[in-house]
C-alpha positions in Angstrom: 1.8 2.7 3.8 2.3 4.8 0.8 2.7 3.8 -2.8 3.2 0.2 -3.9 6.4 0.0 -6.0 8.8 -2.7 -4.8 7.7 -6.3 -4.6 9.8 -9.1 -3.2 8.5 -12.3 -5.0 9.5 -15.7 -3.6 8.8 -18.5 -6.0 10.8 -21.7 -6.6 9.4 -22.5 -10.1 11.4 -20.8 -13.0 8.4 -20.8 -15.4 6.1 -19.1 -12.9 8.9 -16.7 -12.0 9.2 -15.6 -15.6 5.5 -15.2 -16.2 5.0 -13.3 -12.9 8.0 -11.1 -13.6 6.6 -10.0 -16.9 3.1 -9.6 -15.4 4.4 -7.5 -12.5 7.2 -5.5 -14.2 5.9 -5.0 -17.7 2.2 -4.9 -17.1 2.1 -3.6 -13.5 5.2 -1.3 -13.6 6.5 -2.7 -10.4 10.2 -3.0 -9.3 10.4 -6.8 -8.5 13.1 -8.8 -6.8 12.6 -12.5 -7.4 14.0 -15.0 -5.0 14.0 -18.8 -5.7 13.9 -19.9 -2.1 12.9 -18.8 1.4 16.5 -18.6 2.4 17.4 -16.3 -0.5 14.5 -14.1 0.4 15.7 -13.9 4.0 19.2 -13.0 2.8 18.1 -10.3 0.4 14.8 -8.8 1.7 16.1 -6.2 4.1 18.5 -4.7 1.6 15.8 -4.6 -1.1 13.3 -3.0 1.4 10.1 -4.2 -0.3 6.7 -2.5 0.0 5.1 -5.9 -0.4 6.2 -9.5 0.0 4.6 -12.0 -2.4 5.2 -15.6 -1.2 4.6 -18.9 -2.9 3.2 -21.3 -0.3 4.6 -24.7 -1.5 8.4 -24.5 -1.8 11.1 -27.1 -1.1 13.0 -26.6 2.1 11.3 -23.6 3.7 7.6 -23.1 2.7 5.9 -19.7 2.4 4.6 -19.5 6.0 8.0 -20.5 7.4 9.7 -18.0 5.2 7.3 -15.3 6.4 8.0 -16.3 10.0 11.7 -15.7 9.5 11.2 -12.5 7.5 9.2 -11.1 10.4 12.2 -11.4 12.7 14.0 -8.7 10.6 13.1 -5.3 12.1 12.6 -3.6 8.8 10.1 -6.3 7.6 7.9 -6.7 10.7 5.0 -4.6 9.2 5.6 -5.2 5.5 2.3 -6.4 3.9 2.3 -10.0 2.6 0.3 -11.9 0.0 0.4 -15.6 -0.6 0.2 -17.3 -4.0 -1.0 -20.9 -3.9 -3.1 -23.6 -5.6 -4.5 -24.3 -2.1 -7.5 -22.0 -2.1 -10.1 -23.9 -0.1 -11.9 -21.4 2.3 -10.2 -22.9 5.4 -6.8 -22.7 3.7 -7.4 -19.1 2.8 -8.4 -18.4 6.4 -5.2 -20.1 7.6 -3.0 -17.9 5.3 -4.8 -14.8 6.5 -4.2 -15.9 10.1 -0.5 -15.8 9.3 -1.0 -12.2 8.4 -1.6 -12.2 4.6 -3.6 -9.4 3.3 -4.6 -11.4 0.2 -4.3 -15.0 -1.1 -3.9 -15.2 -4.9 -4.9 -18.5 -6.6 -2.6 -20.3 -8.9 -2.7 -20.6 -11.8 -3.1 -16.8 -12.0 -4.0 -14.7 -15.0 -0.8 -12.8 -16.0 -2.8 -9.9 -17.5 -4.7 -9.3 -14.3 -2.1 -10.2 -11.6 -0.8 -6.7 -11.2 -4.3 -5.3 -10.9 -5.3 -8.0 -8.3 -2.3 -7.0 -6.2 -3.0 -3.2 -6.6 -6.6 -3.8 -5.5 -5.7 -5.9 -2.5 -3.1 -3.2 -1.6 -5.7 -0.4 -1.8 -8.2 -2.4 0.3 -5.8 -3.4 3.0 -3.3 -0.5 3.6 -4.1 2.7 5.3 
């Protein structure tokens, strides 16, 4: 898979977007494109060509799993690793998200200082 640099982050909550942006760009050194909805992600993802897709699960309109389903229909994104961020972290829920193809499920609320490291660790453990 190579190096993790570009992250497409789909999150509808502006406060969480701001915190995650600082955590990922300033602390993690990633290049991040933030989309506020599943549709925005579908419209912008292929051009951005992310190394990783980070998806909020609960969003109005199109939720995270539905967004992932649509993103997978774009040829350049069929194999892009995905992580979900959610407050729903019961073991059966985590298994369900992994069944959708997620390499990691990150619990909300997350620690901004360790978010980038959590993502780097999951990336290292799940990509060839």
